[in-house]
MIGU-852391 format. One line per 3 residues: number of its first residue (from 1); their letters; for each residue x, y, z of N, C-alpha, C. Coordinates in nm, 2 decimals, m for minus. Layout:
NUM) A) X/Y/Z/X/Y/Z/X/Y/Z ~ ... $
REM end
This chain:
1) MGA) 0.08/m0.12/0.00/0.00/0.00/0.00/0.09/0.13/0.00 ~ 0.20/0.12/0.08/0.29/0.24/0.09/0.35/0.27/m0.05 ~ 0.39/0.16/m0.11/0.46/0.18/m0.24/0.36/0.23/m0.35 $
4) EKN) 0.23/0.18/m0.34/0.13/0.23/m0.43/0.10/0.37/m0.41 ~ 0.10/0.41/m0.28/0.07/0.55/m0.24/0.18/0.64/m0.29 ~ 0.30/0.60/m0.27/0.42/0.69/m0.32/0.42/0.70/m0.47 $
7) ESL) 0.38/0.59/m0.54/0.38/0.59/m0.68/0.27/0.68/m0.73 ~ 0.16/0.68/m0.67/0.05/0.77/m0.71/0.08/0.91/m0.69 ~ 0.15/0.94/m0.58/0.19/1.08/m0.55/0.30/1.13/m0.65 $
10) DLL) 0.38/1.04/m0.70/0.48/1.07/m0.80/0.42/1.11/m0.93 ~ 0.30/1.05/m0.96/0.23/1.08/m1.08/0.13/1.19/m1.07 ~ 0.11/1.24/m0.94/0.00/1.34/m0.92/0.05/1.47/m0.97 $
13) SVF) m0.04/1.55/m1.03/m0.01/1.68/m1.07/m0.12/1.78/m1.01 ~ m0.08/1.90/m1.00/m0.17/2.00/m0.94/m0.20/2.11/m1.05 ~ m0.32/2.15/m1.05/m0.36/2.25/m1.15/m0.37/2.39/m1.08 $
16) LTG) m0.29/2.48/m1.13/m0.29/2.62/m1.07/m0.39/2.71/m1.15 ~ m0.48/2.77/m1.08/m0.59/2.84/m1.15/m0.54/2.97/m1.22 ~ m0.44/3.04/m1.16/m0.40/3.16/m1.22/m0.49/3.28/m1.16 $
19) IPG) m0.52/3.37/m1.25/m0.61/3.48/m1.21/m0.74/3.46/m1.27 ~ m0.84/3.42/m1.20/m0.97/3.39/m1.25/m1.04/3.51/m1.31 ~ m1.10/3.49/m1.43/m1.18/3.60/m1.49/m1.09/3.69/m1.58 $
22) LEA) m0.96/3.67/m1.57/m0.87/3.76/m1.65/m0.78/3.68/m1.75 ~ m0.83/3.56/m1.78/m0.75/3.47/m1.87/m0.72/3.54/m2.00 ~ m0.81/3.62/m2.05/m0.79/3.68/m2.18/m0.69/3.80/m2.18 $
25) QHG) m0.66/3.84/m2.05/m0.57/3.95/m2.04/m0.43/3.91/m2.00 ~ m0.39/3.78/m2.02/m0.26/3.73/m1.97/m0.15/3.80/m2.04 ~ m0.16/3.85/m2.16/m0.06/3.92/m2.23/m0.02/4.05/m2.16 $
28) WLS) m0.12/4.13/m2.12/m0.09/4.25/m2.05/m0.05/4.23/m1.91 ~ m0.11/4.13/m1.85/m0.07/4.10/m1.71/0.07/4.05/m1.70 ~ 0.12/3.98/m1.80/0.25/3.93/m1.80/0.35/4.04/m1.80 $
31) ILF) 0.32/4.15/m1.87/0.41/4.27/m1.86/0.41/4.33/m1.73 ~ 0.29/4.34/m1.66/0.28/4.40/m1.53/0.36/4.32/m1.43 ~ 0.34/4.18/m1.43/0.40/4.10/m1.33/0.55/4.09/m1.36 $
34) FTT) 0.59/4.08/m1.48/0.74/4.08/m1.51/0.80/4.21/m1.47 ~ 0.74/4.32/m1.49/0.79/4.45/m1.44/0.81/4.45/m1.29 ~ 0.70/4.39/m1.22/0.70/4.39/m1.08/0.82/4.30/m1.03 $
37) YTV) 0.84/4.18/m1.09/0.95/4.10/m1.05/1.08/4.17/m1.08 ~ 1.09/4.23/m1.19/1.22/4.30/m1.22/1.26/4.41/m1.12 ~ 1.16/4.49/m1.09/1.18/4.60/m0.99/1.22/4.53/m0.85 $
40) ALV) 1.15/4.43/m0.81/1.18/4.36/m0.68/1.32/4.30/m0.68 ~ 1.35/4.23/m0.79/1.48/4.16/m0.79/1.60/4.26/m0.80 ~ 1.58/4.36/m0.89/1.69/4.46/m0.92/1.70/4.55/m0.79 $
43) GNS) 1.59/4.59/m0.74/1.60/4.68/m0.62/1.66/4.62/m0.50 ~ 1.62/4.49/m0.47/1.68/4.43/m0.35/1.82/4.38/m0.38 ~ 1.85/4.35/m0.50/1.99/4.31/m0.53/2.08/4.43/m0.52 $
46) LIM) 2.04/4.55/m0.56/2.12/4.67/m0.55/2.15/4.70/m0.40 ~ 2.05/4.69/m0.32/2.07/4.71/m0.18/2.17/4.61/m0.12 ~ 2.16/4.49/m0.15/2.26/4.39/m0.10/2.40/4.42/m0.15 $
49) AAV) 2.41/4.45/m0.28/2.54/4.49/m0.34/2.60/4.61/m0.28 ~ 2.51/4.71/m0.25/2.56/4.84/m0.20/2.61/4.82/m0.05 ~ 2.54/4.74/0.02/2.58/4.71/0.16/2.71/4.63/0.17 $
52) QAD) 2.72/4.54/0.07/2.84/4.46/0.07/2.96/4.54/0.03 ~ 2.94/4.63/m0.07/3.06/4.70/m0.13/3.10/4.82/m0.05 ~ 3.01/4.89/0.02/3.04/5.01/0.09/3.07/4.99/0.24 $
55) PAL) 3.19/5.01/0.28/3.23/4.99/0.43/3.15/5.07/0.52 ~ 3.10/5.19/0.47/3.02/5.28/0.55/2.89/5.22/0.59 ~ 2.84/5.12/0.51/2.71/5.06/0.53/2.73/4.93/0.61 $
58) HEP) 2.85/4.90/0.66/2.87/4.78/0.74/2.83/4.80/0.89 ~ 2.71/4.86/0.91/2.65/4.89/1.04/2.53/4.80/1.06 ~ 2.49/4.77/1.18/2.38/4.68/1.21/2.26/4.71/1.13 $
61) MYL) 2.21/4.83/1.13/2.09/4.87/1.06/2.09/4.82/0.91 ~ 2.20/4.84/0.84/2.21/4.81/0.70/2.24/4.66/0.68 ~ 2.31/4.60/0.77/2.32/4.45/0.76/2.19/4.38/0.77 $
64) FLS) 2.10/4.43/0.86/1.97/4.38/0.88/1.89/4.41/0.75 ~ 1.91/4.52/0.69/1.84/4.56/0.57/1.88/4.47/0.46 ~ 2.00/4.43/0.45/2.05/4.34/0.35/1.99/4.20/0.37 $
67) MLS) 1.97/4.16/0.50/1.90/4.03/0.52/1.76/4.04/0.47 ~ 1.69/4.15/0.50/1.55/4.17/0.45/1.55/4.16/0.30 ~ 1.64/4.21/0.23/1.65/4.20/0.09/1.66/4.06/0.04 $
70) VTE) 1.75/3.98/0.11/1.77/3.84/0.08/1.63/3.76/0.09 ~ 1.56/3.79/0.19/1.43/3.72/0.21/1.33/3.76/0.10 ~ 1.33/3.88/0.06/1.24/3.93/m0.04/1.27/3.88/m0.18 $
73) VGV) 1.40/3.87/m0.21/1.44/3.80/m0.33/1.40/3.65/m0.33 ~ 1.41/3.59/m0.21/1.37/3.45/m0.20/1.22/3.43/m0.22 ~ 1.14/3.52/m0.17/1.00/3.51/m0.19/0.96/3.53/m0.34 $
76) SVS) 1.03/3.63/m0.40/1.00/3.66/m0.54/1.04/3.54/m0.63 ~ 1.16/3.49/m0.61/1.21/3.38/m0.69/1.13/3.26/m0.68 ~ 1.07/3.23/m0.55/0.99/3.11/m0.53/0.86/3.11/m0.61 $
79) KLP) 0.81/3.23/m0.63/0.68/3.24/m0.70/0.70/3.25/m0.85 ~ 0.82/3.30/m0.89/0.84/3.34/m1.03/0.81/3.23/m1.14 ~ 0.86/3.10/m1.12/0.84/3.00/m1.22/0.69/2.97/m1.26 $
82) TVM) 0.61/2.96/m1.16/0.47/2.92/m1.19/0.39/3.04/m1.24 ~ 0.41/3.16/m1.18/0.33/3.28/m1.22/0.36/3.31/m1.36 ~ 0.49/3.32/m1.40/0.52/3.36/m1.53/0.50/3.24/m1.63 $
85) GIL) 0.50/3.12/m1.58/0.47/3.01/m1.67/0.33/3.01/m1.71 ~ 0.24/3.05/m1.62/0.09/3.06/m1.65/0.07/3.17/m1.75 ~ 0.13/3.29/m1.72/0.11/3.41/m1.80/0.17/3.40/m1.94 $
88) WFD) 0.29/3.34/m1.95/0.36/3.33/m2.08/0.32/3.21/m2.16 ~ 0.31/3.09/m2.09/0.30/2.97/m2.17/0.17/2.89/m2.14 ~ 0.08/2.95/m2.06/m0.04/2.89/m2.02/m0.02/2.75/m1.95 $
91) AHQ) 0.10/2.74/m1.88/0.14/2.62/m1.81/0.08/2.61/m1.67 ~ m0.04/2.55/m1.66/m0.11/2.55/m1.53/m0.08/2.43/m1.44 ~ m0.02/2.33/m1.50/0.01/2.21/m1.42/0.15/2.21/m1.36 $
94) IDF) 0.16/2.16/m1.24/0.29/2.14/m1.17/0.28/2.01/m1.10 ~ 0.39/1.94/m1.10/0.39/1.81/m1.03/0.38/1.83/m0.88 ~ 0.33/1.73/m0.81/0.29/1.75/m0.67/0.42/1.78/m0.58 $
97) DGC) 0.53/1.71/m0.60/0.65/1.74/m0.52/0.70/1.88/m0.55 ~ 0.69/1.93/m0.68/0.73/2.06/m0.71/0.64/2.16/m0.64 ~ 0.51/2.13/m0.63/0.42/2.22/m0.56/0.45/2.23/m0.41 $
100) LSQ) 0.48/2.12/m0.35/0.52/2.11/m0.21/0.65/2.19/m0.19 ~ 0.75/2.18/m0.28/0.87/2.25/m0.27/0.85/2.40/m0.28 ~ 0.76/2.45/m0.37/0.73/2.59/m0.38/0.67/2.64/m0.26 $
103) MFF) 0.57/2.56/m0.21/0.50/2.60/m0.08/0.60/2.62/0.03 ~ 0.69/2.53/0.04/0.79/2.53/0.15/0.88/2.66/0.14 ~ 0.93/2.69/0.02/1.01/2.81/0.01/0.94/2.94/0.02 $
106) IHT) 0.82/2.95/m0.03/0.74/3.07/m0.01/0.72/3.10/0.14 ~ 0.67/3.00/0.21/0.64/3.02/0.35/0.76/3.03/0.43 ~ 0.87/2.97/0.40/1.00/2.98/0.48/1.05/3.12/0.46 $
109) FSC) 1.06/3.17/0.34/1.11/3.30/0.32/1.02/3.41/0.38 ~ 0.89/3.39/0.37/0.80/3.48/0.44/0.82/3.49/0.59 ~ 0.84/3.37/0.65/0.86/3.36/0.79/1.00/3.43/0.83 $
112) MES) 1.10/3.41/0.74/1.23/3.47/0.76/1.21/3.63/0.75 ~ 1.13/3.67/0.66/1.11/3.82/0.65/1.05/3.88/0.77 ~ 0.95/3.81/0.83/0.89/3.85/0.95/0.99/3.86/1.07 $
115) GVL) 1.08/3.75/1.07/1.18/3.75/1.18/1.28/3.86/1.16 ~ 1.32/3.89/1.04/1.41/4.00/1.01/1.35/4.14/1.05 ~ 1.22/4.16/1.02/1.16/4.28/1.06/1.16/4.29/1.22 $
118) LAM) 1.14/4.18/1.29/1.15/4.19/1.43/1.29/4.22/1.48 ~ 1.39/4.16/1.41/1.53/4.20/1.45/1.56/4.34/1.42 ~ 1.50/4.40/1.31/1.53/4.54/1.28/1.46/4.63/1.38 $
121) SYD) 1.35/4.59/1.44/1.28/4.67/1.54/1.37/4.67/1.67 ~ 1.43/4.55/1.70/1.52/4.55/1.81/1.64/4.63/1.79 ~ 1.69/4.64/1.67/1.80/4.72/1.63/1.77/4.87/1.65 $
124) RFV) 1.65/4.91/1.61/1.61/5.05/1.63/1.59/5.08/1.78 ~ 1.55/4.98/1.86/1.53/5.01/2.01/1.67/5.03/2.07 ~ 1.76/4.94/2.04/1.90/4.95/2.10/1.96/5.09/2.05 $
127) AIY) 1.94/5.12/1.93/2.01/5.25/1.88/1.95/5.37/1.95 ~ 1.82/5.37/1.99/1.76/5.48/2.05/1.78/5.48/2.21 ~ 1.77/5.36/2.26/1.77/5.34/2.41/1.91/5.35/2.46 $
130) NPL) 2.01/5.29/2.39/2.15/5.29/2.44/2.24/5.32/2.32 ~ 2.24/5.44/2.27/2.32/5.47/2.15/2.47/5.45/2.17 ~ 2.52/5.48/2.29/2.66/5.47/2.31/2.71/5.33/2.31 $
133) RYI) 2.63/5.23/2.34/2.67/5.09/2.33/2.61/5.01/2.21 ~ 2.56/5.09/2.12/2.49/5.03/2.00/2.58/4.93/1.93 ~ 2.70/4.98/1.89/2.79/4.90/1.81/2.84/4.78/1.90 $
136) AIL) 2.86/4.81/2.03/2.91/4.70/2.12/2.81/4.59/2.14 ~ 2.68/4.63/2.14/2.58/4.53/2.16/2.55/4.45/2.03 ~ 2.53/4.52/1.92/2.50/4.45/1.79/2.63/4.44/1.71 $
139) TPP) 2.72/4.35/1.75/2.84/4.32/1.68/2.81/4.23/1.56 ~ 2.90/4.24/1.46/2.88/4.15/1.34/2.86/4.00/1.37 ~ 2.94/3.94/1.46/2.91/3.80/1.50/2.77/3.78/1.55 $
142) RII) 2.72/3.87/1.64/2.59/3.86/1.70/2.48/3.88/1.59 ~ 2.50/3.97/1.50/2.41/3.99/1.39/2.40/3.86/1.30 ~ 2.52/3.81/1.27/2.52/3.68/1.19/2.45/3.57/1.26 $
145) SMG) 2.47/3.56/1.39/2.40/3.46/1.47/2.25/3.48/1.47 ~ 2.20/3.60/1.48/2.06/3.63/1.47/2.00/3.59/1.34 ~ 2.08/3.62/1.23/2.03/3.58/1.10/2.02/3.43/1.08 $
148) LGI) 2.13/3.36/1.13/2.12/3.21/1.12/2.01/3.16/1.21 ~ 1.99/3.22/1.32/1.88/3.17/1.41/1.74/3.19/1.35 ~ 1.72/3.30/1.28/1.60/3.33/1.21/1.58/3.22/1.10 $
151) SLK) 1.69/3.20/1.02/1.68/3.10/0.91/1.65/2.96/0.96 ~ 1.72/2.92/1.07/1.70/2.79/1.12/1.56/2.77/1.18 ~ 1.51/2.87/1.25/1.38/2.87/1.30/1.27/2.85/1.19 $
154) SVT) 1.29/2.93/1.08/1.19/2.92/0.97/1.19/2.79/0.90 ~ 1.31/2.74/0.88/1.32/2.61/0.81/1.26/2.50/0.90 ~ 1.30/2.50/1.03/1.25/2.40/1.12/1.10/2.40/1.13 $
157) LMA) 1.04/2.52/1.14/0.89/2.52/1.16/0.82/2.49/1.03 ~ 0.87/2.52/0.91/0.80/2.49/0.79/0.83/2.35/0.73 ~ 0.93/2.29/0.77/0.96/2.15/0.72/0.85/2.05/0.74 $
160) PLP) 0.78/2.05/0.85/0.68/1.94/0.87/0.56/1.96/0.78 ~ 0.54/2.08/0.72/0.42/2.10/0.64/0.42/2.02/0.52 ~ 0.52/2.02/0.43/0.52/1.93/0.31/0.53/1.78/0.35 $
163) ILL) 0.59/1.75/0.46/0.61/1.61/0.50/0.47/1.55/0.53 ~ 0.39/1.63/0.61/0.26/1.58/0.65/0.16/1.58/0.53 ~ 0.17/1.67/0.44/0.09/1.68/0.33/0.11/1.56/0.24 $
166) RQL) 0.24/1.51/0.23/0.27/1.40/0.14/0.22/1.27/0.20 ~ 0.19/1.26/0.32/0.14/1.14/0.38/m0.01/1.12/0.35 ~ m0.08/1.22/0.30/m0.23/1.21/0.29/m0.27/1.16/0.15 $
169) PYC) m0.38/1.09/0.14/m0.43/1.05/0.01/m0.50/1.16/m0.07 ~ m0.48/1.16/m0.20/m0.54/1.25/m0.29/m0.62/1.18/m0.40 ~ m0.75/1.20/m0.40/m0.83/1.12/m0.49/m0.94/1.20/m0.56 $
172) HIN) m0.92/1.33/m0.58/m1.01/1.40/m0.66/m0.93/1.51/m0.74 ~ m1.00/1.59/m0.82/m0.93/1.69/m0.90/m0.85/1.79/m0.81 ~ m0.73/1.80/m0.83/m0.64/1.88/m0.75/m0.62/2.02/m0.81 $
175) VLS) m0.71/2.11/m0.78/m0.71/2.25/m0.84/m0.68/2.35/m0.73 ~ m0.58/2.43/m0.74/m0.55/2.54/m0.65/m0.60/2.67/m0.70 ~ m0.63/2.76/m0.61/m0.70/2.89/m0.65/m0.60/3.00/m0.68 $
178) HSY) m0.47/2.97/m0.68/m0.37/3.08/m0.71/m0.27/3.03/m0.82 ~ m0.18/3.12/m0.85/m0.08/3.09/m0.95/0.05/3.03/m0.88 ~ 0.04/3.00/m0.75/0.15/2.94/m0.68/0.09/2.85/m0.57 $
181) CLH) 0.17/2.78/m0.50/0.12/2.68/m0.40/0.14/2.74/m0.26 ~ 0.03/2.74/m0.19/0.03/2.78/m0.05/m0.03/2.67/0.04 ~ 0.01/2.67/0.16/m0.04/2.56/0.25/m0.19/2.57/0.27 $
184) SDL) m0.25/2.69/0.29/m0.39/2.71/0.31/m0.47/2.65/0.19 ~ m0.41/2.65/0.07/m0.48/2.60/m0.05/m0.46/2.45/m0.05 ~ m0.34/2.40/m0.03/m0.31/2.26/m0.04/m0.39/2.17/0.06 $
187) IQL) m0.42/2.22/0.18/m0.49/2.14/0.27/m0.63/2.12/0.24 ~ m0.68/2.19/0.13/m0.82/2.16/0.09/m0.83/2.04/m0.01 ~ m0.71/1.99/m0.05/m0.71/1.89/m0.16/m0.73/1.74/m0.11 $
190) PCA) m0.67/1.70/0.00/m0.67/1.56/0.04/m0.81/1.51/0.07 ~ m0.84/1.39/0.04/m0.97/1.33/0.07/m0.95/1.25/0.20 ~ m0.90/1.32/0.30/m0.88/1.27/0.44/m0.89/1.38/0.54 $
193) DTK) m0.89/1.35/0.66/m0.89/1.45/0.77/m0.76/1.53/0.77 ~ m0.77/1.66/0.76/m0.66/1.75/0.76/m0.65/1.84/0.89 ~ m0.72/1.79/0.99/m0.73/1.87/1.12/m0.59/1.89/1.17 $
196) LNS) m0.50/1.79/1.17/m0.37/1.81/1.22/m0.29/1.91/1.14 ~ m0.30/1.91/1.01/m0.24/2.00/0.92/m0.29/2.15/0.95 ~ m0.42/2.16/0.97/m0.47/2.29/1.00/m0.42/2.35/1.14 $
199) ILG) m0.42/2.26/1.24/m0.38/2.30/1.37/m0.23/2.34/1.37 ~ m0.15/2.26/1.30/m0.01/2.29/1.29/0.02/2.42/1.21 ~ m0.06/2.44/1.10/m0.05/2.56/1.03/m0.08/2.68/1.11 $
202) LAI) m0.19/2.67/1.19/m0.23/2.78/1.28/m0.12/2.81/1.39 ~ m0.07/2.70/1.45/0.03/2.71/1.55/0.16/2.78/1.50 ~ 0.19/2.75/1.37/0.31/2.81/1.31/0.29/2.96/1.29 $
205) VLA) 0.17/2.99/1.24/0.13/3.13/1.22/0.14/3.21/1.35 ~ 0.09/3.16/1.45/0.09/3.23/1.58/0.23/3.24/1.64 ~ 0.31/3.13/1.62/0.45/3.13/1.68/0.54/3.22/1.60 $
208) TFG) 0.51/3.25/1.48/0.60/3.33/1.39/0.54/3.47/1.37 ~ 0.44/3.48/1.28/0.39/3.61/1.24/0.32/3.68/1.36 ~ 0.24/3.60/1.44/0.17/3.65/1.55/0.26/3.70/1.66 $
211) LDS) 0.36/3.62/1.70/0.45/3.66/1.80/0.55/3.77/1.75 ~ 0.59/3.76/1.63/0.68/3.87/1.58/0.61/4.00/1.58 ~ 0.49/4.01/1.53/0.41/4.13/1.52/0.39/4.19/1.67 $
214) LLI) 0.36/4.10/1.76/0.34/4.14/1.90/0.47/4.20/1.96 ~ 0.58/4.14/1.93/0.71/4.19/1.98/0.76/4.31/1.91 ~ 0.72/4.33/1.79/0.75/4.46/1.72/0.67/4.57/1.78 $
217) MVS) 0.54/4.54/1.81/0.46/4.64/1.88/0.52/4.68/2.02 ~ 0.57/4.58/2.09/0.63/4.61/2.22/0.76/4.69/2.20 ~ 0.84/4.66/2.10/0.96/4.73/2.07/0.93/4.88/2.05 $
220) YIL) 0.82/4.91/1.97/0.79/5.05/1.94/0.73/5.12/2.06 ~ 0.66/5.05/2.15/0.61/5.11/2.27/0.73/5.15/2.36 ~ 0.83/5.07/2.36/0.95/5.10/2.44/1.03/5.21/2.37 $
223) ILH) 1.03/5.21/2.24/1.10/5.32/2.16/1.03/5.45/2.19 ~ 0.90/5.45/2.18/0.82/5.57/2.20/0.84/5.63/2.35 ~ 0.84/5.53/2.44/0.87/5.57/2.58/1.00/5.64/2.60 $
226) TVL) 1.10/5.58/2.53/1.24/5.63/2.54/1.25/5.77/2.47 ~ 1.18/5.78/2.35/1.19/5.91/2.28/1.12/6.02/2.36 ~ 1.01/5.99/2.43/0.94/6.09/2.51/1.02/6.14/2.62 $
229) GIT) 1.12/6.06/2.66/1.21/6.10/2.77/1.33/6.19/2.72 ~ 1.34/6.21/2.59/1.44/6.30/2.54/1.40/6.44/2.55 ~ 1.48/6.52/2.61/1.44/6.66/2.65/1.42/6.75/2.53 $
232) SRE) 1.51/6.75/2.43/1.50/6.84/2.31/1.40/6.79/2.21 ~ 1.33/6.88/2.15/1.24/6.84/2.04/1.31/6.79/1.92 ~ 1.43/6.85/1.89/1.51/6.81/1.78/1.56/6.67/1.80 $
235) GRQ) 1.60/6.64/1.92/1.65/6.50/1.95/1.54/6.40/1.93 ~ 1.42/6.43/1.98/1.30/6.34/1.96/1.27/6.31/1.81 ~ 1.28/6.42/1.74/1.25/6.41/1.59/1.35/6.33/1.52 $
238) KAL) 1.48/6.35/1.56/1.59/6.28/1.50/1.58/6.13/1.53 ~ 1.55/6.10/1.65/1.53/5.96/1.69/1.42/5.89/1.62 ~ 1.31/5.96/1.61/1.19/5.90/1.54/1.22/5.88/1.39 $
241) NTC) 1.29/5.98/1.33/1.32/5.97/1.18/1.40/5.85/1.15 ~ 1.48/5.80/1.24/1.56/5.67/1.21/1.47/5.55/1.20 ~ 1.34/5.56/1.25/1.25/5.45/1.25/1.15/5.45/1.14 $
244) VSH) 1.15/5.56/1.06/1.04/5.58/0.96/1.04/5.47/0.86 ~ 1.16/5.44/0.80/1.17/5.34/0.70/1.12/5.20/0.75 ~ 1.16/5.17/0.87/1.13/5.04/0.92/0.98/5.03/0.95 $
247) IYA) 0.92/5.14/1.00/0.77/5.15/1.02/0.70/5.12/0.89 ~ 0.74/5.19/0.78/0.68/5.17/0.65/0.69/5.02/0.61 ~ 0.81/4.96/0.63/0.83/4.82/0.59/0.74/4.73/0.67 $
250) VLV) 0.72/4.75/0.80/0.64/4.67/0.88/0.49/4.68/0.83 ~ 0.45/4.81/0.80/0.31/4.83/0.76/0.29/4.76/0.62 ~ 0.39/4.78/0.53/0.37/4.72/0.40/0.37/4.56/0.41 $
253) YYV) 0.43/4.51/0.51/0.43/4.36/0.52/0.31/4.31/0.59 ~ 0.27/4.37/0.71/0.16/4.32/0.79/0.02/4.36/0.75 ~ 0.00/4.48/0.70/m0.13/4.52/0.66/m0.19/4.44/0.55 $
256) PMI) m0.12/4.40/0.44/m0.18/4.31/0.34/m0.20/4.17/0.40 ~ m0.11/4.13/0.49/m0.13/4.00/0.55/m0.26/3.99/0.63 ~ m0.29/4.10/0.71/m0.41/4.11/0.79/m0.53/4.11/0.70 $
259) GVS) m0.51/4.19/0.59/m0.62/4.20/0.49/m0.66/4.06/0.43 ~ m0.56/3.98/0.40/m0.58/3.85/0.34/m0.65/3.76/0.44 ~ m0.61/3.77/0.57/m0.67/3.69/0.68/m0.81/3.72/0.70 $
262) VMH) m0.84/3.86/0.70/m0.98/3.90/0.72/m1.07/3.86/0.60 ~ m1.02/3.87/0.48/m1.09/3.83/0.36/m1.12/3.68/0.36 ~ m1.02/3.61/0.40/m1.04/3.46/0.40/m1.15/3.42/0.50 $
265) RAA) m1.16/3.49/0.61/m1.26/3.45/0.71/m1.40/3.52/0.70 ~ m1.39/3.65/0.67/m1.51/3.73/0.67/m1.58/3.75/0.53 ~ m1.51/3.72/0.43/m1.56/3.73/0.29/m1.54/3.61/0.21 $
268) KHA) m1.58/3.49/0.26/m1.56/3.37/0.20/m1.63/3.36/0.06 ~ m1.75/3.43/0.05/m1.83/3.43/m0.07/m1.79/3.54/m0.17 ~ m1.69/3.61/m0.14/m1.64/3.71/m0.24/m1.59/3.65/m0.36 $
271) SPL) m1.58/3.73/m0.47/m1.53/3.68/m0.59/m1.39/3.62/m0.58 ~ m1.36/3.50/m0.65/m1.22/3.44/m0.64/m1.12/3.54/m0.68 ~ m1.15/3.63/m0.77/m1.06/3.73/m0.82/m1.01/3.82/m0.70 $
274) VHT) m1.11/3.86/m0.61/m1.07/3.94/m0.50/m0.97/3.87/m0.41 ~ m1.00/3.74/m0.38/m0.90/3.67/m0.29/m0.77/3.66/m0.36 ~ m0.77/3.63/m0.49/m0.64/3.62/m0.56/m0.56/3.75/m0.56 $
277) LMS) m0.63/3.86/m0.58/m0.56/3.99/m0.58/m0.51/4.02/m0.44 ~ m0.58/3.99/m0.34/m0.54/4.02/m0.20/m0.41/3.94/m0.17 ~ m0.41/3.81/m0.21/m0.30/3.73/m0.18/m0.18/3.78/m0.26 $
280) SIY) m0.20/3.82/m0.39/m0.09/3.87/m0.47/m0.03/4.00/m0.41 ~ m0.12/4.09/m0.36/m0.07/4.21/m0.30/0.02/4.18/m0.18 ~ m0.02/4.08/m0.10/0.05/4.04/0.02/0.19/3.99/m0.02 $
283) LFV) 0.20/3.91/m0.13/0.33/3.85/m0.16/0.41/3.93/m0.26 ~ 0.35/4.02/m0.34/0.42/4.09/m0.44/0.46/4.23/m0.39 ~ 0.38/4.30/m0.31/0.40/4.44/m0.28/0.53/4.46/m0.20 $
286) PPV) 0.55/4.39/m0.08/0.66/4.42/0.00/0.80/4.41/m0.07 ~ 0.82/4.31/m0.15/0.95/4.31/m0.22/0.98/4.42/m0.32 ~ 0.87/4.48/m0.37/0.88/4.60/m0.46/0.89/4.73/m0.38 $
289) LNP) 0.81/4.75/m0.28/0.81/4.88/m0.21/0.93/4.90/m0.12 ~ 0.97/4.79/m0.05/1.07/4.81/0.05/1.20/4.87/0.00 ~ 1.26/4.82/m0.11/1.38/4.88/m0.17/1.36/5.03/m0.21 $
292) IIY) 1.24/5.06/m0.26/1.21/5.20/m0.29/1.20/5.28/m0.17 ~ 1.13/5.23/m0.06/1.12/5.31/0.06/1.26/5.34/0.12 ~ 1.34/5.24/0.13/1.47/5.26/0.19/1.57/5.34/0.11 $
295) SIK) 1.55/5.33/m0.03/1.63/5.41/m0.11/1.59/5.56/m0.11 ~ 1.46/5.59/m0.09/1.42/5.73/m0.08/1.44/5.79/0.06 ~ 1.42/5.71/0.16/1.42/5.76/0.30/1.56/5.75/0.37 $
298) TKP) 1.65/5.67/0.31/1.78/5.65/0.38/1.89/5.70/0.29 ~ 1.95/5.81/0.33/2.06/5.87/0.25/2.18/5.79/0.23 ~ 2.23/5.72/0.34/2.34/5.63/0.32/2.32/5.52/0.21 $
301) IQQ) 2.20/5.47/0.20/2.17/5.37/0.10/2.17/5.44/m0.04 ~ 2.12/5.56/m0.05/2.13/5.63/m0.18/2.27/5.65/m0.22 ~ 2.35/5.69/m0.12/2.50/5.71/m0.15/2.57/5.58/m0.19 $
304) GIA) 2.53/5.47/m0.12/2.59/5.34/m0.15/2.56/5.29/m0.29 ~ 2.43/5.31/m0.33/2.39/5.27/m0.46/2.46/5.36/m0.57 ~ 2.47/5.49/m0.54/2.54/5.58/m0.63/2.68/5.54/m0.65 $
307) TLF) 2.75/5.51/m0.53/2.89/5.47/m0.53/2.91/5.34/m0.61 ~ 2.81/5.25/m0.60/2.81/5.12/m0.67/2.81/5.15/m0.82 ~ 2.73/5.24/m0.87/2.72/5.27/m1.01/2.84/5.34/m1.06 $
310) SCK) 2.89/5.43/m0.98/3.01/5.51/m1.02/3.13/5.41/m1.03 ~ 3.14/5.31/m0.94/3.25/5.22/m0.95/3.24/5.13/m1.08 ~ 3.12/5.10/m1.12/3.10/5.02/m1.24/3.13/5.10/m1.36 $
313) RQL) 3.10/5.23/m1.36/3.13/5.32/m1.48/3.28/5.33/m1.49 ~ 3.35/5.34/m1.38/3.50/5.35/m1.38/3.56/5.22/m1.44 ~ 3.50/5.10/m1.40/3.55/4.98/m1.46/3.53/4.96/m1.60 $
316) L) 3.42/5.02/m1.65/3.39/5.02/m1.80/3.47/5.12/m1.87 $
REM end
């Protein structure tokens, strides 16, 4: 029975719906999505390259920003093959193991992104609460350890999801409602009890995104309390200005996520197109906007990118 089950899973394929109701517009949509991917990949790659190349950016804040860019590139690349495959080649089918792999990488990089945003809020708290010991507290080895810890935590939490899904029987049409594979979609497919999968998925969400967002809120409460203790108005404004880009990044990440969650529970009968668009905003918008936000709001990043291009021109 086990061998037959494994063989059937090896032959199983999943049908990705794409964008319902807009099938005739795939040509125009492919331009939009390809442009979005290009902006996300180029923007985040420039930030990573600038931080690596410019010694002035080898500070905790920018090292964490580089980590954030890595996670956003990971999320974008994880979705790229199936989304553009549907829009360019009308390739809706993906083998089951490929779908599980895509699900694992999308959720893992999303979890890592949430963890990095939390680490960045801690970075801002230390910079404002104890600026004299900022560099001494957030040393490069400690930052690397935090990055490795976030990665290990994300991989460890997400690894059971595809393993458990692979143990279940699949005996009906396997159609997903998006252009990529998500756990919330995949647990609708098995013709068996998926209560354990649902409970585990909820526990992971609470232990990662829920806990991270709560700790970020706590960090900013402490930051605000510290800022209010600064006597000069100029000092308070300067301290808060160092947090603006991170606040935007947190809002860009968590607001669409909350919107997707609310839509999933409160508007189950809404058009499938609405659910698809909300999920796309959640996964596509942060990798595009965050590099733009940090490039506009952070002068050292602007200078680092400018230096990067000037060096390339000199080499040419």
